[in-house]
PASEBA-1860 file (N, C-alpha, C; in nm, 3 decimals):
! residues 182
1> MLYQIASF> 2.410/-1.293/0.546/2.412/-1.148/0.544/2.374/-1.096/0.406 ~ 2.428/-1.158/0.300/2.399/-1.113/0.164/2.250/-1.127/0.133 ~ 2.192/-1.238/0.180/2.049/-1.258/0.159/1.967/-1.150/0.230 ~ 2.007/-1.113/0.351/1.935/-1.009/0.425/1.942/-0.875/0.353 ~ 2.059/-0.843/0.300/2.075/-0.717/0.226/1.988/-0.719/0.101 ~ 1.993/-0.829/0.027/1.912/-0.840/-0.095/1.764/-0.834/-0.061 ~ 1.724/-0.902/0.045/1.584/-0.902/0.086/1.539/-0.761/0.124 ~ 1.623/-0.690/0.198/1.590/-0.553/0.237/1.575/-0.463/0.115
9> LLDVVGGL> 1.672/-0.470/0.024/1.666/-0.386/-0.096/1.544/-0.419/-0.182 ~ 1.514/-0.548/-0.195/1.394/-0.588/-0.271/1.267/-0.539/-0.202 ~ 1.264/-0.543/-0.070/1.149/-0.492/0.004/1.130/-0.343/-0.019 ~ 1.240/-0.269/-0.018/1.231/-0.125/-0.038/1.182/-0.093/-0.179 ~ 1.249/-0.148/-0.278/1.213/-0.118/-0.418/1.075/-0.177/-0.452 ~ 1.054/-0.303/-0.417/0.925/-0.367/-0.445/0.812/-0.300/-0.370 ~ 0.836/-0.265/-0.244/0.732/-0.197/-0.165/0.699/-0.060/-0.220 ~ 0.800/0.014/-0.262/0.776/0.147/-0.318/0.695/0.139/-0.447
17> LTGACLLR> 0.735/0.052/-0.537/0.665/0.041/-0.665/0.525/-0.019/-0.647 ~ 0.513/-0.121/-0.564/0.382/-0.181/-0.537/0.291/-0.081/-0.469 ~ 0.345/-0.009/-0.372/0.267/0.094/-0.303/0.221/0.204/-0.398 ~ 0.307/0.241/-0.492/0.268/0.343/-0.590/0.154/0.293/-0.679 ~ 0.160/0.165/-0.718/0.051/0.107/-0.799/-0.080/0.105/-0.720 ~ -0.071/0.065/-0.592/-0.191/0.061/-0.508/-0.243/0.201/-0.481 ~ -0.153/0.297/-0.463/-0.197/0.436/-0.442/-0.265/0.491/-0.566 ~ -0.215/0.454/-0.682/-0.279/0.496/-0.808/-0.422/0.441/-0.815
25> LYMQLQRV> -0.437/0.314/-0.782/-0.569/0.252/-0.780/-0.660/0.322/-0.680 ~ -0.609/0.345/-0.559/-0.689/0.405/-0.453/-0.726/0.551/-0.486 ~ -0.632/0.625/-0.544/-0.662/0.764/-0.581/-0.771/0.769/-0.688 ~ -0.768/0.674/-0.780/-0.872/0.670/-0.883/-1.006/0.630/-0.823 ~ -1.007/0.537/-0.729/-1.132/0.497/-0.663/-1.192/0.613/-0.584 ~ -1.106/0.693/-0.521/-1.154/0.807/-0.441/-1.172/0.934/-0.526 ~ -1.145/0.922/-0.654/-1.157/1.034/-0.748/-1.076/1.155/-0.704 ~ -0.954/1.127/-0.662/-0.860/1.232/-0.624/-0.785/1.272/-0.751
33> SFSNPVGG> -0.776/1.401/-0.773/-0.708/1.452/-0.892/-0.560/1.415/-0.888 ~ -0.506/1.386/-1.005/-0.364/1.353/-1.015/-0.282/1.477/-1.050 ~ -0.345/1.594/-1.054/-0.273/1.717/-1.087/-0.217/1.782/-0.960 ~ -0.140/1.704/-0.886/-0.075/1.751/-0.764/0.058/1.676/-0.753 ~ 0.143/1.714/-0.659/0.273/1.645/-0.649/0.263/1.494/-0.625 ~ 0.165/1.451/-0.548/0.149/1.308/-0.522/0.112/1.236/-0.651 ~ 0.018/1.291/-0.726/-0.022/1.230/-0.853/0.093/1.224/-0.952 ~ 0.173/1.330/-0.958/0.288/1.330/-1.047/0.389/1.222/-1.010
41> LVFALTDW> 0.412/1.205/-0.880/0.504/1.101/-0.834/0.450/0.962/-0.866 ~ 0.321/0.942/-0.843/0.260/0.812/-0.872/0.271/0.779/-1.020 ~ 0.242/0.876/-1.107/0.255/0.852/-1.251/0.400/0.821/-1.289 ~ 0.493/0.898/-1.233/0.634/0.878/-1.267/0.683/0.739/-1.227 ~ 0.633/0.688/-1.114/0.678/0.557/-1.067/0.608/0.440/-1.134 ~ 0.488/0.462/-1.188/0.409/0.346/-1.233/0.377/0.342/-1.381 ~ 0.389/0.451/-1.453/0.350/0.452/-1.594/0.422/0.345/-1.676 ~ 0.549/0.320/-1.648/0.627/0.224/-1.726/0.567/0.084/-1.723
49> LIMPLRRV> 0.494/0.051/-1.615/0.436/-0.082/-1.603/0.287/-0.083/-1.634 ~ 0.217/0.019/-1.587/0.071/0.019/-1.600/0.024/0.052/-1.741 ~ 0.091/0.142/-1.809/0.045/0.180/-1.943/0.048/0.062/-2.041 ~ 0.153/-0.021/-2.044/0.147/-0.139/-2.132/0.038/-0.238/-2.088 ~ 0.016/-0.252/-1.958/-0.089/-0.343/-1.910/-0.228/-0.294/-1.950 ~ -0.246/-0.163/-1.955/-0.377/-0.107/-1.991/-0.418/-0.143/-2.133 ~ -0.321/-0.167/-2.219/-0.354/-0.207/-2.356/-0.419/-0.345/-2.358 ~ -0.389/-0.426/-2.257/-0.438/-0.563/-2.250/-0.554/-0.577/-2.151
57> IPPVGRWD> -0.546/-0.503/-2.041/-0.644/-0.517/-1.932/-0.723/-0.387/-1.919 ~ -0.849/-0.388/-1.961/-0.929/-0.265/-1.950/-0.977/-0.243/-1.806 ~ -1.009/-0.117/-1.772/-1.066/-0.091/-1.640/-1.206/-0.152/-1.629 ~ -1.245/-0.185/-1.507/-1.378/-0.238/-1.480/-1.449/-0.136/-1.392 ~ -1.534/-0.056/-1.454/-1.599/0.052/-1.381/-1.494/0.152/-1.335 ~ -1.496/0.182/-1.205/-1.397/0.274/-1.148/-1.269/0.202/-1.109 ~ -1.266/0.070/-1.122/-1.149/-0.008/-1.083/-1.048/-0.013/-1.195 ~ -0.930/0.039/-1.169/-0.819/0.031/-1.264/-0.749/-0.103/-1.240
65> VSSLVAAV> -0.799/-0.206/-1.306/-0.751/-0.342/-1.283/-0.603/-0.354/-1.319 ~ -0.557/-0.277/-1.417/-0.416/-0.286/-1.456/-0.324/-0.241/-1.342 ~ -0.367/-0.146/-1.260/-0.286/-0.105/-1.144/-0.278/-0.218/-1.043 ~ -0.388/-0.287/-1.021/-0.389/-0.399/-0.928/-0.304/-0.515/-0.981 ~ -0.317/-0.545/-1.109/-0.236/-0.652/-1.169/-0.088/-0.616/-1.163 ~ -0.055/-0.489/-1.187/0.084/-0.446/-1.178/0.139/-0.465/-1.037 ~ 0.060/-0.433/-0.936/0.103/-0.451/-0.797/0.127/-0.599/-0.767 ~ 0.038/-0.685/-0.813/0.054/-0.829/-0.790/0.178/-0.880/-0.864
73> LLQLAQYL> 0.198/-0.837/-0.988/0.315/-0.880/-1.064/0.445/-0.836/-0.997 ~ 0.447/-0.715/-0.942/0.567/-0.668/-0.872/0.596/-0.753/-0.749 ~ 0.491/-0.790/-0.675/0.511/-0.874/-0.558/0.555/-1.014/-0.600 ~ 0.497/-1.067/-0.705/0.541/-1.199/-0.756/0.688/-1.196/-0.795 ~ 0.728/-1.090/-0.864/0.868/-1.077/-0.906/0.960/-1.067/-0.784 ~ 0.918/-0.993/-0.684/0.999/-0.978/-0.563/1.020/-1.113/-0.495 ~ 0.912/-1.188/-0.477/0.925/-1.317/-0.409/0.993/-1.422/-0.497 ~ 0.979/-1.408/-0.627/1.051/-1.498/-0.719/1.201/-1.478/-0.706
81> VLTLLLGA> 1.245/-1.354/-0.704/1.388/-1.326/-0.689/1.438/-1.377/-0.555 ~ 1.362/-1.355/-0.450/1.403/-1.406/-0.318/1.411/-1.558/-0.315 ~ 1.316/-1.624/-0.381/1.317/-1.770/-0.388/1.439/-1.819/-0.466 ~ 1.472/-1.750/-0.575/1.590/-1.788/-0.652/1.718/-1.767/-0.571 ~ 1.723/-1.660/-0.493/1.841/-1.635/-0.410/1.857/-1.741/-0.301 ~ 1.743/-1.787/-0.249/1.748/-1.891/-0.146/1.774/-2.029/-0.204 ~ 1.736/-2.046/-0.329/1.748/-2.177/-0.390/1.645/-2.274/-0.335 ~ 1.532/-2.221/-0.291/1.426/-2.302/-0.230/1.330/-2.348/-0.339
89> ASAWAWLP> 1.354/-2.465/-0.392/1.269/-2.518/-0.499/1.129/-2.548/-0.450 ~ 1.115/-2.582/-0.322/0.982/-2.616/-0.270/0.892/-2.493/-0.253 ~ 0.950/-2.374/-0.257/0.873/-2.253/-0.234/0.798/-2.206/-0.359 ~ 0.825/-2.265/-0.473/0.760/-2.221/-0.597/0.608/-2.228/-0.587 ~ 0.557/-2.329/-0.524/0.412/-2.346/-0.513/0.349/-2.238/-0.426 ~ 0.428/-2.180/-0.337/0.375/-2.079/-0.244/0.390/-1.937/-0.294 ~ 0.454/-1.917/-0.409/0.476/-1.782/-0.460/0.349/-1.698/-0.473 ~ 0.241/-1.751/-0.529/0.119/-1.667/-0.537/0.068/-1.625/-0.399
97> WLALFGLA> 0.074/-1.715/-0.301/0.029/-1.681/-0.165/0.121/-1.576/-0.103 ~ 0.250/-1.595/-0.120/0.344/-1.497/-0.066/0.322/-1.360/-0.129 ~ 0.296/-1.358/-0.259/0.272/-1.232/-0.327/0.144/-1.164/-0.275 ~ 0.039/-1.242/-0.252/-0.085/-1.184/-0.199/-0.067/-1.130/-0.058 ~ 0.004/-1.205/0.026/0.033/-1.155/0.160/0.122/-1.031/0.154 ~ 0.220/-1.033/0.065/0.307/-0.916/0.047/0.227/-0.795/0.001 ~ 0.134/-0.817/-0.090/0.048/-0.709/-0.139/-0.036/-0.651/-0.025 ~ -0.093/-0.739/0.056/-0.174/-0.693/0.170/-0.088/-0.615/0.269
105> RVAVSGLI> 0.034/-0.663/0.293/0.122/-0.592/0.387/0.163/-0.456/0.334 ~ 0.188/-0.445/0.204/0.221/-0.314/0.145/0.102/-0.220/0.157 ~ -0.019/-0.272/0.132/-0.139/-0.189/0.143/-0.158/-0.138/0.286 ~ -0.142/-0.227/0.384/-0.159/-0.185/0.523/-0.048/-0.088/0.563 ~ 0.074/-0.113/0.521/0.184/-0.020/0.550/0.159/0.117/0.489 ~ 0.107/0.118/0.368/0.074/0.245/0.303/-0.033/0.321/0.378 ~ -0.135/0.250/0.424/-0.240/0.316/0.502/-0.185/0.370/0.633 ~ -0.096/0.296/0.697/-0.033/0.343/0.820/0.045/0.472/0.792
113> GLLIVYAV> 0.122/0.472/0.686/0.198/0.591/0.649/0.108/0.711/0.621 ~ 0.001/0.688/0.545/-0.094/0.796/0.517/-0.154/0.852/0.645 ~ -0.195/0.765/0.735/-0.257/0.810/0.859/-0.159/0.886/0.948 ~ -0.034/0.844/0.951/0.066/0.917/1.030/0.088/1.057/0.973 ~ 0.104/1.066/0.842/0.121/1.197/0.779/-0.002/1.284/0.802 ~ -0.121/1.224/0.790/-0.246/1.297/0.813/-0.252/1.352/0.956 ~ -0.217/1.268/1.053/-0.221/1.311/1.193/-0.123/1.425/1.218 ~ -0.001/1.412/1.168/0.098/1.518/1.188/0.054/1.647/1.121
121> MSWVQARS> 0.002/1.636/0.999/-0.042/1.756/0.928/-0.162/1.822/0.997 ~ -0.245/1.742/1.061/-0.360/1.801/1.131/-0.315/1.874/1.258 ~ -0.206/1.830/1.319/-0.156/1.897/1.438/-0.091/2.031/1.405 ~ -0.021/2.039/1.292/0.048/2.163/1.257/-0.035/2.253/1.167 ~ -0.155/2.211/1.134/-0.247/2.290/1.050/-0.180/2.334/0.920 ~ -0.115/2.243/0.855/-0.051/2.273/0.726/-0.158/2.278/0.617 ~ -0.167/2.387/0.549/-0.262/2.401/0.439/-0.183/2.402/0.309 ~ -0.194/2.294/0.237/-0.127/2.282/0.109/-0.205/2.185/0.023
129> PLSDVIAR> -0.178/2.182/-0.105/-0.245/2.083/-0.190/-0.218/1.940/-0.143 ~ -0.101/1.916/-0.087/-0.067/1.784/-0.037/-0.156/1.744/0.080 ~ -0.183/1.837/0.170/-0.267/1.804/0.286/-0.410/1.773/0.243 ~ -0.458/1.842/0.140/-0.593/1.813/0.090/-0.602/1.673/0.029 ~ -0.499/1.633/-0.046/-0.496/1.499/-0.106/-0.493/1.393/0.003 ~ -0.407/1.412/0.102/-0.395/1.314/0.210/-0.525/1.307/0.289 ~ -0.587/1.421/0.314/-0.715/1.421/0.387/-0.821/1.345/0.309 ~ -0.828/1.366/0.178/-0.928/1.295/0.097/-0.903/1.145/0.094
137> LCEPILRP> -0.776/1.104/0.102/-0.745/0.961/0.102/-0.771/0.898/0.239 ~ -0.757/0.974/0.345/-0.775/0.920/0.481/-0.919/0.923/0.528 ~ -1.000/1.014/0.478/-1.137/1.027/0.526/-1.219/0.898/0.517 ~ -1.215/0.823/0.406/-1.294/0.698/0.403/-1.248/0.595/0.506 ~ -1.121/0.600/0.542/-1.070/0.506/0.642/-1.114/0.549/0.782 ~ -1.111/0.679/0.807/-1.139/0.730/0.941/-1.288/0.745/0.971 ~ -1.370/0.756/0.868/-1.514/0.778/0.887/-1.579/0.677/0.982 ~ -1.557/0.546/0.964/-1.621/0.450/1.058/-1.573/0.467/1.202
145> FRRIVPLV> -1.447/0.500/1.220/-1.393/0.517/1.355/-1.448/0.643/1.421 ~ -1.470/0.746/1.342/-1.524/0.870/1.397/-1.667/0.854/1.448 ~ -1.738/0.757/1.393/-1.874/0.729/1.442/-1.870/0.665/1.581 ~ -1.761/0.595/1.610/-1.751/0.520/1.735/-1.670/0.595/1.841 ~ -1.559/0.653/1.801/-1.467/0.717/1.895/-1.504/0.865/1.910 ~ -1.544/0.907/2.030/-1.581/1.048/2.049/-1.457/1.137/2.056 ~ -1.477/1.265/2.032/-1.370/1.362/2.052/-1.337/1.368/2.201 ~ -1.209/1.371/2.233/-1.166/1.380/2.372/-1.096/1.514/2.390
153> GGIDLSPL> -1.165/1.605/2.459/-1.107/1.739/2.477/-1.086/1.811/2.346 ~ -1.173/1.784/2.248/-1.161/1.847/2.116/-1.059/1.782/2.025 ~ -1.001/1.671/2.068/-0.899/1.602/1.987/-0.959/1.476/1.929 ~ -0.938/1.459/1.798/-0.987/1.341/1.726/-0.888/1.227/1.743 ~ -0.930/1.123/1.814/-0.844/1.008/1.838/-0.867/0.895/1.738 ~ -0.954/0.917/1.640/-0.981/0.811/1.542/-0.857/0.768/1.463 ~ -0.764/0.860/1.427/-0.643/0.811/1.360/-0.561/0.717/1.448 ~ -0.557/0.744/1.578/-0.483/0.657/1.669/-0.545/0.518/1.675
161> VALVLLQV> -0.677/0.512/1.684/-0.747/0.383/1.688/-0.724/0.307/1.557 ~ -0.733/0.378/1.445/-0.711/0.314/1.316/-0.567/0.262/1.305 ~ -0.470/0.340/1.354/-0.330/0.296/1.350/-0.308/0.171/1.434 ~ -0.369/0.166/1.551/-0.355/0.048/1.636/-0.412/-0.075/1.566 ~ -0.530/-0.062/1.507/-0.592/-0.175/1.438/-0.513/-0.217/1.314 ~ -0.455/-0.120/1.244/-0.372/-0.155/1.129/-0.244/-0.226/1.173 ~ -0.188/-0.188/1.286/-0.071/-0.258/1.338/-0.107/-0.403/1.375 ~ -0.225/-0.421/1.433/-0.272/-0.557/1.464/-0.287/-0.637/1.333
169> AMIVLGHL> -0.340/-0.573/1.231/-0.354/-0.640/1.101/-0.217/-0.680/1.045 ~ -0.115/-0.595/1.064/0.020/-0.629/1.018/0.075/-0.750/1.092 ~ 0.048/-0.757/1.222/0.095/-0.872/1.300/0.027/-1.000/1.251 ~ -0.104/-0.992/1.229/-0.179/-1.109/1.182/-0.129/-1.151/1.043 ~ -0.109/-1.055/0.954/-0.059/-1.089/0.820/0.079/-1.153/0.827 ~ 0.165/-1.102/0.914/0.298/-1.159/0.929/0.292/-1.304/0.975 ~ 0.204/-1.331/1.072/0.192/-1.469/1.121/0.129/-1.560/1.015 ~ 0.031/-1.510/0.942/-0.029/-1.591/0.836/0.073/-1.622/0.727
177> QASVMR> 0.153/-1.523/0.691/0.254/-1.545/0.589/0.358/-1.645/0.637 ~ 0.396/-1.636/0.763/0.494/-1.731/0.817/0.435/-1.873/0.823 ~ 0.306/-1.884/0.853/0.245/-2.016/0.860/0.233/-2.080/0.722 ~ 0.221/-2.000/0.619/0.215/-2.054/0.482/0.350/-2.114/0.445 ~ 0.456/-2.055/0.494/0.591/-2.101/0.460/0.628/-2.232/0.530 ~ 0.559/-2.267/0.638/0.595/-2.390/0.711/0.545/-2.513/0.643
END
């Protein structure tokens, strides 16, 4: 029971911080302004880790490599703590793989969350700076689906298709991560 509680808390804290690092990277790639509530939250959650890394790791073009490295380090730390709690000495060799799978799962979970918020906001026609940021972050994901999925009765079903495929990706990642542990 104690391990489950610790694992849950580490997932929440590690997922939040890792997701914030990945969102920072993604917002910079999409050239979304950080002068909004989402940008302020991302800076508040990640500056403590990313700013020291930036002194050592320069950006590569539009890629903020320090944000990506910070996300990987957070996942490594999360799985390291879990390994120490389990006392599983044989799992040390798998830590980098577990961290990469954890990073991929956080990224997919973040995209699922963004798409759900986007879909809800599109139904209620909320016009705010937050809805514009979310729309700009979701458009590159939805664009390929909109080419394939037609409007049905004037309703855009592309977020639903994207959510289903992202859920399938989560299932596949979960099974791959479990197979690495065997």
